[in-house]
C-alpha positions as CSV (number, residue, x, y, z in Angstrom):
1,X,22.4,6.1,9.6
2,X,22.4,9.4,11.4
3,X,25.0,10.4,14.0
4,X,26.0,6.7,14.4
5,X,22.4,5.5,14.9
6,X,20.5,3.3,12.4
7,X,16.8,3.2,12.4
8,X,14.5,0.6,10.9
9,X,10.7,0.8,10.9
10,X,8.9,-2.5,10.2
11,X,5.3,-3.6,10.5
12,X,5.0,-7.1,11.7
13,X,2.3,-9.3,10.2
14,X,2.0,-11.8,13.1
15,X,1.6,-11.7,16.9
16,X,4.3,-13.2,19.1
17,X,8.0,-13.1,19.7
18,X,10.2,-11.8,16.9
19,X,14.0,-12.0,17.1
20,X,15.9,-9.0,15.6
21,X,19.6,-8.9,14.8
22,X,21.5,-6.0,13.3
23,X,24.2,-6.8,10.8
24,X,26.8,-4.3,9.5
25,X,28.8,-5.5,6.4
26,X,31.7,-3.2,7.0
27,X,33.4,-0.6,4.8
28,X,36.9,0.6,4.1
29,X,38.5,1.2,7.5
30,X,35.5,-0.3,9.4
31,X,35.1,-3.9,10.5
32,X,31.9,-5.9,9.9
33,X,29.8,-6.5,13.0
34,X,26.7,-8.4,14.1
35,X,24.7,-7.6,17.2
36,X,23.4,-10.1,19.6
37,X,19.7,-11.0,19.0
38,X,17.0,-9.0,20.8
39,X,13.4,-10.1,21.0
40,X,10.3,-7.9,20.7
41,X,6.9,-9.5,21.7
42,X,3.9,-8.2,19.9
43,X,0.1,-8.4,20.4
44,X,-2.1,-6.9,17.7
45,X,-5.1,-6.5,19.9
46,X,-7.7,-7.5,17.3
47,X,-7.0,-5.2,14.4
48,X,-9.8,-4.9,11.8
49,X,-9.7,-7.3,8.8
50,X,-8.2,-10.1,10.8
51,X,-4.6,-8.9,10.6
52,X,-3.1,-9.5,14.0
53,X,0.1,-7.6,13.3
54,X,1.5,-4.7,15.1
55,X,4.6,-2.5,15.5
56,X,7.3,-2.6,18.2
57,X,10.5,-0.9,19.2
58,X,13.7,-2.2,20.6
59,X,14.9,1.2,21.7
60,X,18.6,1.9,21.2
61,X,21.6,-0.4,21.2
62,X,25.1,-0.7,19.9
63,X,26.8,-3.1,17.4
64,X,30.2,-2.7,19.1
65,X,33.4,-2.1,17.3
């Protein structure tokens, strides 16, 4: 977490649609929160070694309050 923004880098191991949901467990004085699901669609483009995975980005969003 940096200036209210969380970042997660993840390498996907399969092509296709991947649903991603952010979950904050809460802390003293802060409520727990769960974002709505966002989907990123990936296509590996024929990576060597037969691994079709790839990386993607959802950009920025907000968990709400």
